[in-house]
C-alpha positions as CSV (number, residue, x, y, z in Angstrom):
1,X,-93.1,-58.6,4.8
2,X,-89.7,-57.8,3.5
3,X,-87.5,-55.4,5.3
4,X,-83.9,-54.6,3.9
5,X,-84.2,-57.4,1.6
6,X,-84.9,-59.8,4.4
7,X,-88.3,-61.5,4.9
8,X,-89.9,-61.1,8.2
9,X,-93.2,-62.2,9.8
10,X,-94.9,-62.7,13.1
11,X,-96.6,-65.9,14.4
12,X,-99.3,-64.5,16.8
13,X,-100.0,-66.8,19.7
14,X,-103.8,-66.8,18.8
15,X,-103.0,-68.6,15.6
16,X,-99.8,-70.6,16.1
17,X,-97.5,-71.3,19.1
18,X,-94.1,-69.9,18.3
19,X,-92.2,-73.1,18.8
20,X,-94.6,-75.1,16.6
21,X,-94.7,-72.3,14.0
22,X,-90.9,-72.4,13.8
23,X,-91.0,-76.2,13.3
24,X,-93.7,-75.9,10.5
25,X,-92.0,-73.0,8.7
26,X,-88.6,-74.9,8.6
27,X,-90.2,-78.1,7.7
28,X,-92.6,-76.9,5.0
29,X,-90.7,-74.2,3.3
30,X,-88.8,-74.9,0.0
31,X,-86.5,-72.1,1.1
32,X,-86.6,-72.3,4.9
33,X,-86.2,-69.0,6.8
34,X,-83.8,-68.1,9.4
35,X,-85.8,-67.8,12.4
36,X,-85.3,-65.5,15.4
37,X,-87.6,-65.8,18.4
38,X,-88.2,-62.4,20.0
39,X,-90.2,-63.0,23.2
40,X,-91.0,-61.9,26.6
41,X,-90.5,-65.4,28.0
42,X,-87.2,-65.8,29.7
43,X,-87.7,-69.6,30.3
44,X,-84.9,-71.9,29.7
45,X,-87.2,-74.7,28.6
46,X,-88.7,-72.4,26.0
47,X,-85.1,-71.5,24.7
48,X,-84.2,-75.1,24.4
49,X,-87.4,-76.0,22.6
50,X,-87.1,-73.1,20.2
51,X,-83.5,-74.1,19.4
52,X,-84.5,-77.7,19.0
53,X,-87.4,-76.7,16.7
54,X,-84.7,-74.9,14.4
55,X,-84.6,-71.3,15.6
56,X,-81.2,-69.7,14.9
57,X,-81.6,-67.0,17.3
58,X,-83.5,-66.3,20.7
59,X,-83.7,-62.8,22.2
60,X,-85.9,-61.1,24.7
61,X,-88.3,-58.1,23.7
62,X,-87.0,-56.0,26.6
63,X,-83.6,-55.5,24.9
64,X,-82.9,-52.3,23.1
65,X,-84.0,-52.1,19.5
66,X,-80.5,-51.9,18.4
67,X,-79.7,-55.2,19.9
68,X,-82.7,-56.9,18.6
69,X,-82.0,-55.5,15.1
70,X,-78.4,-56.7,15.3
71,X,-79.6,-60.1,16.4
72,X,-81.6,-60.3,13.2
73,X,-78.8,-59.2,11.1
74,X,-76.4,-61.9,12.7
75,X,-79.0,-64.6,12.1
76,X,-79.7,-63.4,8.4
77,X,-75.9,-63.7,7.9
78,X,-76.1,-67.4,8.7
79,X,-74.9,-67.2,12.3
80,X,-76.8,-68.0,15.6
81,X,-77.5,-65.9,18.5
82,X,-78.7,-66.5,22.0
83,X,-79.1,-64.0,24.8
84,X,-76.0,-64.5,27.2
85,X,-78.0,-64.9,30.5
86,X,-79.9,-67.8,29.0
87,X,-76.7,-69.4,27.7
88,X,-75.1,-69.0,31.2
89,X,-78.0,-70.4,33.1
90,X,-78.3,-73.4,30.7
91,X,-74.6,-74.3,30.9
92,X,-74.4,-73.5,34.6
93,X,-77.2,-76.2,35.1
94,X,-75.2,-78.8,33.6
95,X,-71.9,-80.1,35.3
96,X,-68.7,-78.5,33.6
97,X,-66.4,-80.8,32.0
98,X,-62.5,-80.4,32.2
99,X,-60.3,-78.5,29.7
100,X,-59.6,-81.9,28.2
101,X,-63.3,-81.7,26.7
102,X,-61.8,-79.3,24.1
103,X,-60.8,-81.2,20.9
104,X,-57.1,-82.1,20.6
105,X,-56.6,-79.5,17.8
106,X,-56.1,-76.7,20.2
107,X,-57.3,-73.3,19.5
108,X,-54.6,-70.5,19.3
109,X,-54.5,-67.9,21.9
110,X,-56.4,-65.4,19.6
111,X,-59.1,-68.1,18.7
112,X,-59.5,-68.7,22.5
113,X,-60.0,-64.8,22.9
114,X,-62.5,-64.5,20.1
115,X,-64.5,-67.5,21.7
116,X,-64.5,-65.9,25.0
117,X,-65.9,-62.7,23.4
118,X,-68.4,-64.7,21.4
119,X,-69.6,-66.2,24.9
120,X,-70.2,-62.6,26.0
121,X,-72.7,-62.1,23.2
122,X,-70.4,-59.9,21.1
123,X,-71.0,-59.9,17.2
124,X,-68.4,-60.3,14.7
125,X,-68.1,-56.5,14.2
126,X,-67.9,-55.7,17.8
127,X,-65.2,-58.4,18.2
128,X,-63.4,-56.7,15.2
129,X,-63.6,-53.3,17.0
130,X,-62.4,-54.8,20.4
131,X,-59.3,-56.3,18.7
132,X,-58.8,-53.4,16.1
133,X,-58.8,-55.8,13.4
134,X,-60.8,-56.3,10.1
135,X,-64.3,-58.1,10.2
136,X,-62.7,-60.5,7.8
137,X,-60.1,-61.3,10.2
138,X,-62.6,-62.1,12.9
139,X,-64.6,-64.2,10.4
140,X,-61.6,-66.3,9.9
141,X,-61.0,-66.8,13.6
142,X,-64.7,-67.7,14.1
143,X,-64.5,-70.2,11.3
144,X,-61.6,-71.7,12.7
145,X,-63.1,-72.0,16.1
146,X,-66.1,-73.8,14.7
147,X,-64.1,-76.1,12.6
148,X,-61.6,-77.0,15.4
149,X,-64.5,-77.5,18.0
150,X,-66.7,-79.2,15.4
151,X,-69.4,-76.8,16.4
152,X,-72.4,-76.4,14.0
153,X,-72.7,-72.6,14.8
154,X,-71.6,-69.9,17.3
155,X,-74.1,-70.9,19.9
156,X,-72.9,-74.5,19.9
157,X,-69.2,-73.4,20.1
158,X,-70.1,-71.2,23.2
159,X,-71.8,-74.2,24.9
160,X,-68.6,-76.2,24.2
161,X,-66.5,-73.4,25.6
162,X,-68.7,-73.2,28.8
163,X,-68.8,-77.1,29.1
164,X,-65.0,-77.2,29.0
165,X,-64.4,-74.7,31.4
166,X,-62.7,-72.4,29.1
167,X,-65.5,-69.9,29.8
168,X,-66.9,-69.7,33.3
169,X,-70.5,-68.6,34.0
170,X,-70.7,-65.1,35.3
171,X,-67.2,-64.3,34.5
172,X,-66.7,-62.0,31.5
173,X,-62.9,-61.9,31.6
């Protein structure tokens, strides 16, 4: 099925398990799709398995339709998304490192602010609105954050932020 130029599909549990379906789709496709897992399961092991299988996003079905649609748009644009509660729990379960865990190439004050907003689950357009700057400016900041942290994607950058102590679980400021 194609929606707004994007391919979409559903892997029903009677035919394939979602994580195995993700693994197979990405391994067997000449042009692998971006995968967003939309589920009722709020299980950290399932989140980890889905991301390990190659999913670029993981959101809960109980979210408002607007947020699910935004998650699909974010992943289609080449970014990653994970619902904030899962990320906070996953990181909280691991001991936090010190601020020295951040790479020596220090982030600017604005890049740190962008990273903190990324950790709250805001999309690039929402961050742009928050700072009253253009979307392109935010994309530049996000790109700088990813490069300086050596992160593969937004989710990886947020995990690094939590592990370093730059972002503290449960604190949105």
